[in-house]
C-alpha positions in Angstrom: 250.7 -1.4 300.5 249.4 1.6 297.9 248.0 -0.3 294.7 247.1 1.3 291.5 244.2 -0.3 289.9 243.3 0.6 286.0 239.8 0.1 284.8 238.5 0.4 288.2 235.0 1.2 286.8 235.2 -2.1 284.5 233.4 -5.2 285.6 236.9 -6.6 286.7 238.1 -3.4 288.4 234.5 -3.1 290.6 234.4 -6.3 291.6 238.2 -5.9 292.9 237.3 -3.1 294.8 234.1 -4.6 296.4 236.1 -7.7 297.7 236.4 -7.7 301.4 240.2 -7.8 301.3 240.3 -4.3 299.3 240.0 -2.8 302.8 243.5 -4.0 303.4 245.2 -2.1 300.9 245.2 1.5 299.7 243.8 1.4 296.4 244.3 4.3 293.7 241.5 4.0 291.4 241.5 6.8 288.7 238.7 7.5 286.4 239.8 8.3 282.7 239.7 12.0 283.4 242.3 11.5 286.1 244.5 9.1 284.4 244.2 8.8 280.5 246.4 5.5 279.6 246.5 6.3 275.9 248.7 9.4 276.9 252.2 8.1 277.9 253.5 11.5 279.5 250.1 11.3 281.5 250.7 8.2 282.6 254.4 8.8 283.6 253.7 11.8 285.8 250.8 10.3 287.5 253.1 7.3 288.7 255.8 9.9 289.5 253.2 11.8 291.6 251.5 8.9 293.4 254.2 6.5 293.4 252.1 2.9 293.9 254.1 0.1 295.4 251.9 -2.3 293.1 249.8 -2.1 289.9 246.9 -4.2 288.6 246.4 -3.4 285.2 242.5 -4.2 284.5 241.8 -1.6 281.7 240.6 -2.1 278.4 238.2 -1.8 275.4 236.3 -5.1 275.6 233.1 -6.4 274.0 231.7 -9.4 272.2 232.1 -11.0 268.8 230.0 -8.1 267.5 232.0 -5.4 269.0 235.2 -6.8 268.0 234.3 -7.4 264.2 232.8 -3.7 264.4 235.6 -2.2 265.8 239.0 -3.9 265.3 241.2 -0.9 265.5 239.9 0.3 268.6 240.4 -3.2 270.2 243.9 -3.2 268.9 245.3 0.2 268.8 243.7 1.3 272.1 244.3 -1.7 274.2 248.2 -2.0 273.2 249.0 1.7 273.8 247.2 1.2 277.3 249.5 -1.6 277.9 252.5 -0.6 276.5 252.5 3.1 278.5 251.6 1.7 281.6 254.0 -1.1 281.8 257.0 0.9 280.4 256.2 3.9 282.6 256.1 1.3 285.6 259.4 0.4 285.0 261.0 3.7 284.3 259.7 4.7 287.8 261.2 1.6 289.2 257.7 0.3 290.5 258.6 -3.5 291.2 255.5 -5.3 291.1 252.7 -5.5 288.4 249.8 -7.7 287.7 248.7 -7.6 284.2 245.3 -9.0 282.9 245.6 -10.9 279.8 242.9 -12.8 277.9 242.2 -16.6 276.7 241.9 -14.8 273.5 245.7 -14.6 273.4 245.5 -18.4 272.2 245.9 -20.0 268.9 242.8 -20.9 267.3 241.5 -24.5 266.7 243.1 -26.3 269.5 240.6 -28.8 271.1 242.7 -29.6 274.1 243.0 -27.3 277.2 245.3 -24.3 276.5 248.3 -24.1 278.5 250.6 -21.2 279.0 253.4 -22.2 276.4 251.0 -22.2 273.6 250.9 -18.3 273.3 252.2 -17.3 269.9 252.2 -20.8 268.8 249.7 -20.4 266.0 246.9 -18.6 264.3 244.8 -16.4 266.2 241.1 -16.3 266.1 240.4 -13.7 263.3 237.0 -12.2 265.0 239.0 -11.0 267.8 242.6 -10.7 266.3 243.1 -7.1 267.1 242.2 -7.4 271.1 244.5 -10.4 271.2 247.5 -9.1 269.6 247.5 -6.1 272.2 247.0 -8.5 275.2 249.8 -10.8 273.8 252.2 -7.5 273.6 251.4 -6.5 277.1 252.2 -10.2 278.4 255.5 -10.2 276.3 256.7 -6.9 277.4 256.1 -8.0 280.9 258.3 -11.0 280.2 261.1 -9.0 278.6 261.1 -6.4 281.6 261.7 -9.4 284.1 264.2 -11.4 281.3 266.2 -7.9 281.5 265.9 -7.5 285.4 264.5 -10.1 287.5 264.1 -7.6 290.5 261.1 -6.7 288.7 257.9 -9.1 289.1 255.7 -8.0 286.1 253.2 -10.8 285.3 250.3 -11.9 283.8 247.3 -13.6 284.6 245.0 -15.0 282.0 241.5 -15.2 283.0 239.0 -17.3 281.0 235.8 -15.6 280.0 234.2 -13.6 282.9 230.4 -12.7 283.6 228.9 -11.2 286.8 227.9 -8.1 288.5 228.7 -4.7 286.5 228.7 -6.5 283.3 227.4 -4.7 280.0 224.0 -6.2 279.5 223.7 -5.2 275.7 222.5 -7.6 273.3 224.4 -6.2 270.4 228.0 -5.3 272.1 228.3 -7.2 275.3 229.8 -10.5 275.9 227.7 -13.8 275.4 226.2 -14.3 279.0 225.0 -10.8 279.8 223.6 -10.8 276.1 222.1 -13.9 276.5 220.5 -12.8 279.9 218.9 -9.8 278.2 218.0 -11.3 275.2 216.0 -14.1 277.1 214.4 -11.5 279.7 213.3 -9.6 276.9 211.9 -12.7 275.2 210.0 -13.6 278.1 208.6 -9.9 278.9 207.5 -9.8 275.0 206.1 -13.4 275.2 208.4 -14.7 272.2 208.0 -18.3 271.8 211.5 -18.9 270.2 214.9 -17.6 270.4 217.7 -17.4 267.7 221.2 -19.0 268.7 224.3 -17.8 266.6 225.7 -21.2 264.9 224.9 -24.7 265.9 225.5 -24.2 269.8 228.0 -26.7 270.3 231.0 -24.4 270.6 232.4 -24.7 274.0 233.1 -21.9 276.2 234.6 -21.4 279.7 232.9 -18.8 281.8 234.0 -17.9 285.4 232.2 -15.7 288.0 234.0 -12.3 288.4 234.1 -12.1 291.9 236.1 -15.3 291.7 238.7 -13.4 289.7 238.7 -10.8 292.1 239.5 -13.2 295.1 242.1 -14.7 292.8 243.7 -11.4 292.8 243.9 -11.1 296.2 245.7 -14.5 296.6 247.9 -13.5 294.0 249.0 -10.4 295.8 249.7 -12.3 298.8 251.7 -15.0 297.1 253.1 -12.9 294.1 256.8 -13.7 294.4 255.8 -17.5 293.7 253.2 -16.9 291.0 254.2 -18.0 287.6 255.2 -15.6 284.8 252.0 -16.4 283.2 249.2 -18.1 284.7 245.8 -19.2 283.4 242.9 -18.5 285.7 239.6 -20.8 285.0 237.6 -23.4 285.9 239.4 -26.1 284.3 236.0 -27.0 282.5 233.9 -25.7 280.0 230.0 -25.8 278.9 228.5 -25.5 275.2 226.7 -22.5 274.1 223.5 -24.3 274.1 224.2 -25.4 277.9 224.5 -21.7 278.8 221.3 -21.0 277.0 219.5 -23.9 278.9 220.7 -22.8 282.6 220.0 -18.9 281.7 216.4 -19.7 280.3 215.8 -21.9 283.4 217.0 -19.1 285.7 215.1 -16.2 283.9 211.9 -18.8 283.3 211.9 -18.8 279.8 209.6 -21.8 278.3 210.2 -21.1 274.7 212.3 -23.0 272.1 215.6 -22.3 270.5 216.6 -22.0 266.7 220.0 -21.9 265.4 221.1 -19.6 263.0 224.0 -21.6 260.9 224.7 -18.4 258.9 226.2 -16.5 262.0 230.0 -16.5 263.2 230.6 -18.8 266.2 234.5 -17.8 266.8 236.7 -20.5 268.3 234.9 -24.1 268.4 236.3 -24.6 271.7 238.4 -22.2 274.3 239.4 -24.3 277.3 242.2 -23.1 279.4 244.5 -25.5 281.3 244.4 -24.8 285.0 247.4 -27.4 286.0 249.4 -24.1 287.0 246.7 -22.6 288.8 246.2 -25.8 290.8 250.0 -25.9 291.7 249.7 -22.1 292.6 247.1 -23.6 295.1 244.0 -21.5 294.0 240.3 -22.5 292.8 237.3 -21.0 291.7 234.4 -21.7 294.0 231.2 -20.6 292.0 229.3 -23.1 290.1 227.3 -21.8 287.0 223.6 -21.9 288.3 224.7 -19.9 291.2 226.7 -17.2 289.0 223.8 -17.0 286.6 221.2 -16.4 289.4 223.4 -14.0 291.0 224.1 -12.3 287.8 220.3 -12.3 286.9 219.7 -10.7 290.0 221.9 -7.8 289.3 220.0 -7.6 285.9 216.7 -7.1 287.7 218.0 -4.7 290.4 220.5 -2.6 288.4 219.7 -2.6 285.0 216.0 -3.2 284.3 215.0 -1.3 287.5 
């Protein structure tokens, strides 16, 4: 089967292409110079030329809290255009199968219980990444609308929890939490720093899954696509506090200093745990525990980022 993978040079895309099962498919993995998803005509022409049988939409403008706060226009406009251009062009070219990757940012803020798929658009979004969330909600809803109009189209959305792993961005200013903390703690060790600041009180809770596990889920979903729910959370089913993540990363990196909490900094949602009930019914479960995932990610950081 010929599969178009957008975002093939990002963390998710590269983990998909490196997965052993990728050899069972013919992957189209164009760079932006070959396929600009912001250009609707270019997207339509690409699909007409290559005629993929299945699309995985993993492309996007991504980043942590600081990047979202600093660049809300790009996070809204670029992500929304990419999703709308690709999904509508796929429908117009009669491509029947499309797996859209959403985000747990799509869920309302301020909910302490696990977030189930029916909660999309049932409350106010988290302001710190609202633009990104709106774009992801729009793409998921567009998939639903297309299926509603014609059930022969299988356009579905997987909603991963936060991710980390190989090929992540290791930038203390613009990356997601885990690679940013790995970078910060590694630098503290190298410079002999005795204490490190944590944004907020560290009690906010987050669910992070190793990116290789998401790649494994995607191949499972391809094999079982007809029975996959329209919208499906993909996560661990449990979470950790920010303080817990700092502690594990410090142990892996070898940092023996102390942590201080900067209560003036934003922390986003206090908790963001996705409900894994439908995922369990679908028959899939993640395999990589936190310590193993952090250890592998730190080794990648040492081998490929620091060098």
